[in-house]
Structures are given as C-alpha cells and as structure tokens.
C-alpha positions in Angstrom: 223.7 144.5 175.2 221.7 144.9 172.5 219.1 142.0 172.8 215.6 143.3 174.0 214.5 141.9 177.3 211.2 140.1 177.4 209.0 139.8 180.5 209.7 137.1 183.0 208.3 133.8 182.0 208.1 135.1 178.2 211.0 132.8 177.3 210.7 131.0 174.1 210.0 127.8 176.1 207.4 129.9 177.9 203.5 129.2 177.2 200.7 131.9 175.8 200.2 134.3 178.2 197.0 134.2 180.7 194.1 135.6 179.9 191.6 138.0 182.1 188.6 136.4 183.6 185.4 136.6 181.6 182.7 138.4 183.9 180.2 136.1 184.9 182.5 132.8 184.9 182.8 132.7 188.4 179.8 132.3 191.1 179.1 135.3 193.0 180.5 135.5 196.5 178.4 134.7 199.4 175.5 137.3 200.6 176.1 139.1 196.7 172.5 140.4 195.2 171.4 137.7 192.1 168.2 139.3 190.0 165.7 136.8 189.6 165.3 135.3 186.4 162.7 136.7 183.7 159.1 135.5 184.4 160.1 134.7 188.2 157.2 137.3 189.6 153.8 138.1 187.5 153.9 141.1 186.0 152.0 144.0 187.9 148.0 144.8 187.0 147.5 146.8 184.0 150.7 145.6 182.4 151.0 144.4 179.0 151.7 140.8 178.4 153.2 139.9 175.0 150.9 137.9 172.7 152.0 134.1 172.8 153.9 132.9 169.4 151.0 131.8 166.6 151.6 127.6 166.3 152.0 125.9 163.2 149.9 122.6 163.1 151.5 120.5 160.4 147.9 118.0 159.4 148.9 114.8 157.4 147.4 115.2 154.0 144.0 114.1 153.2 143.6 111.5 150.6 140.5 110.3 149.3 139.4 106.8 149.6 139.9 104.3 146.4 136.7 104.8 143.7 134.7 102.0 143.7 133.8 100.8 140.3 130.5 99.3 142.0 129.1 102.8 142.7 128.9 104.0 139.3 126.9 100.9 138.5 124.4 101.3 141.3 121.6 103.8 141.4 121.6 106.8 143.6 118.3 105.6 145.5 119.4 101.8 147.0 116.3 101.6 149.3 114.7 98.2 148.5 112.1 98.2 145.9 108.2 97.9 147.0 108.0 94.4 145.2 111.3 92.9 147.6 109.4 94.7 150.8 106.3 92.7 149.9 107.6 88.9 149.3 110.5 89.4 151.3 108.1 89.0 154.6 106.6 85.4 153.4 109.6 84.5 151.9 111.3 84.6 155.1 108.5 83.2 157.0 108.3 80.3 154.7 112.2 79.5 154.9 111.7 79.9 158.8 108.9 76.9 158.6 111.4 74.7 156.4 114.0 75.3 158.4 112.0 74.3 161.7 110.3 71.5 160.0 113.7 69.8 159.1 115.0 70.6 162.9 111.7 68.6 163.9 111.9 65.4 160.9 115.4 65.3 162.6 114.4 65.1 166.1 111.1 62.9 165.5 112.1 60.8 162.5 109.3 58.1 162.7 106.8 60.9 162.5 108.5 62.7 159.8 108.2 59.2 157.5 104.6 59.0 158.5 104.0 62.8 157.6 105.7 62.6 154.2 104.1 59.2 152.8 100.6 60.8 153.8 102.1 64.0 151.4 103.2 61.8 148.7 99.5 60.0 148.9 97.7 63.2 148.8 99.4 64.9 146.0 99.5 61.1 144.2 95.7 61.3 144.3 95.5 64.9 143.5 97.4 64.4 140.0 95.4 61.4 139.3 92.2 63.1 140.1 93.5 66.1 137.8 94.1 63.7 134.7 90.5 62.1 135.2 88.6 65.5 135.3 90.8 67.0 132.3 88.4 68.0 129.8 88.9 65.7 126.4 90.9 67.9 123.9 89.0 69.1 120.8 89.7 68.0 117.9 88.4 66.0 115.0 87.4 62.4 115.6 90.0 59.8 114.1 88.9 55.9 113.5 91.7 53.7 114.8 90.2 50.4 113.7 92.7 47.5 113.5 94.8 46.8 110.4 93.5 44.1 108.1 95.5 41.6 106.4 97.0 41.8 103.2 94.8 40.5 100.1 97.1 38.0 97.9 96.7 40.3 94.7 99.0 43.0 97.0 101.3 40.3 97.6 101.8 38.7 94.4 102.1 42.6 93.1 104.9 42.7 95.6 106.6 39.7 94.7 106.7 40.3 91.2 108.5 43.6 91.9 111.0 42.3 94.0 111.7 39.5 91.6 111.6 41.5 88.4 108.4 39.3 87.2 106.0 41.6 85.1 103.2 38.5 84.5 103.1 38.0 88.3 102.5 41.9 88.9 100.2 42.0 85.8 97.7 39.2 87.4 97.2 40.8 90.3 95.8 43.9 88.3 91.8 44.3 87.8 90.7 44.9 84.2 89.9 48.5 85.1 93.4 49.1 86.5 95.2 47.3 83.6 93.2 49.8 81.4 94.0 52.9 83.6 97.8 52.1 83.2 97.9 52.6 79.7 100.7 49.5 79.6 100.8 46.2 78.5 102.6 43.4 80.2 105.0 43.2 78.1 106.2 47.0 78.7 106.4 46.4 82.0 108.7 43.7 81.5 110.9 46.2 79.6 110.5 48.5 82.8 111.6 45.6 84.9 114.5 45.0 82.9 115.7 48.3 83.0 115.6 48.2 86.7 117.2 45.3 86.8 120.0 46.7 84.7 120.5 49.8 86.8 121.0 47.5 90.1 117.5 48.6 91.6 116.7 46.6 94.6 113.9 45.9 97.0 115.2 45.5 100.4 112.2 45.6 102.4 108.4 46.6 102.6 106.6 47.7 105.6 102.7 47.5 105.8 102.2 51.0 107.5 98.3 51.1 107.3 95.0 49.9 105.8 91.3 49.8 106.1 88.1 48.0 105.0 85.2 50.6 103.3 81.9 49.6 103.6 81.4 49.3 100.3 83.4 46.3 100.0 86.8 48.0 98.8 89.9 47.8 100.8 93.0 50.5 100.9 96.5 49.9 102.0 100.0 51.4 102.1 103.2 49.9 102.0 106.4 51.6 102.9 109.1 50.6 100.1 112.8 50.6 101.0 114.9 50.1 97.8 118.3 50.1 97.1 120.0 52.1 93.6 124.0 52.4 93.1 124.2 52.2 96.7 121.9 55.0 97.7 118.7 53.7 100.2 115.6 55.6 98.9 112.4 55.4 100.8 108.7 55.7 99.0 105.2 54.5 99.6 102.6 52.5 97.5 98.7 53.0 97.9 96.6 50.1 96.8 92.8 50.1 96.3 91.2 46.5 96.4 88.2 45.9 94.7 85.5 43.6 96.2 86.9 40.9 93.7 90.2 40.7 95.4 92.1 42.4 92.7 93.9 45.3 92.3 91.8 48.7 91.0 94.3 51.3 91.9 98.4 51.8 92.6 99.5 55.1 93.1 103.0 56.1 94.3 102.7 58.7 97.2 
C-alpha cells in the first residue's frame, strides 16, 4: 500500500518515455503555405544589395630562375661587332661556294679531276716564276773554289803527330816556321813523349777547308779529334804552306 504507483507502461522493463515531435520534422500538409526560399525572387527596385564577399586568391610563390654564370662574364651589349659584320657576309659566301664546288665535283668527277689538275699546274707555275724572279739576297760575296789537295808536308806533319814522331814533323817545317816556333826537334820530341805518357791519342782528321792564293801560298784547316783519359776533344789546326811546299806556319784555332 505504501508503494508509489508509476504511470502505465513505466515499469522497470519499459523503454524511455516518448518525446514530442520537433517542429519542421514532418512535411507540411497538402495546401499549406510554404515561404519561398531566400533569393528566389529579385530584390525590389532601390533595395540595397549586399556586397559580395571578397575573394582571396592564393598565387604560387614566384621563384627567380637560376643565375647563369656566363652572364657575369658577357658584356651588356651583345650586338655583333662591326668587324664581324664586315667579314661575315664574304665568309658565308666563300663557304657556300666551297660547298657548291664539292657537290658539283661529286656529280661530275671527270670534270673535277681536270679542273684540279689545271689548278695545281697554275699554282706550281706561279711558285716557279716567283722563285726565278726574286731579287738576289743582299750580302757579301763569298768565293767557293774547290778544295785543293793537301800537300805532302802537311800530311807528314799530321802523321808525325799521330805516331809521336818529332823528326817527321820537324822536317815538314820551313826554316822560318822552325825559327818562329822557338823550339827544337828534341824539345818537340819531349813534348810528344809527354803526350804519349798522358795517353793522348789522335783518332781522326777532317779536312774542312783550303784554298790557294795568287802569290803561290796555300792555306788549309784540319779538324783534329783527340782522346785523352777517355774524353774526346776537338780542335782545329790552320796550316800555311809556302811556294816551296813546306809549312811556313801552324796555328791552333
């Protein structure tokens, strides 16, 4: 008797209580007035229209192109120079002419061979004429007579030097040459013996020049190759031979 009565259906197993319907959750009944949607009709004349919302444009970031290192070394004025403009036209024409000539030679090989032979002949003729018409080079006049034969006195002197024979060398000298030497045959032999002790050997003679003077004397140069202590040396002997065939002077150059 003391328990409180609950509404019908509100027992412990009953669900939640029903809720009233939300306005607008059901469609209007047929024939009911429905207000037109906003913006369905144009505004009346003179009415203020709201300004459209401002649009924000998002532009991609502007990136500068990579720097070309060549630009820093190139001049600002990149127009071709007047010199190049002057030679460009004839150069192009020359290259064009060469190209046309090559193409024509490929098509007519026989004609090309004939023209090439003529050009080679003309060039060779021009070179020969040029060489023949060149003026003579200015300079001193040098006589180039044939080398005379070496006299017997010079040959004996060279043989005595090679064989360490002072007598053979002394007999090839004229009396004036003996007096100018300030020596004697015995002193000359002592010098040759000293050279032999030092292992001085004559290995080669070269006849390098000679001529005969109008007064009867003759002049000769002999290149001497000598070996001493395993080392090669070269020097020149200059002989003057008198009209009697004996040596009147010997000098080492």
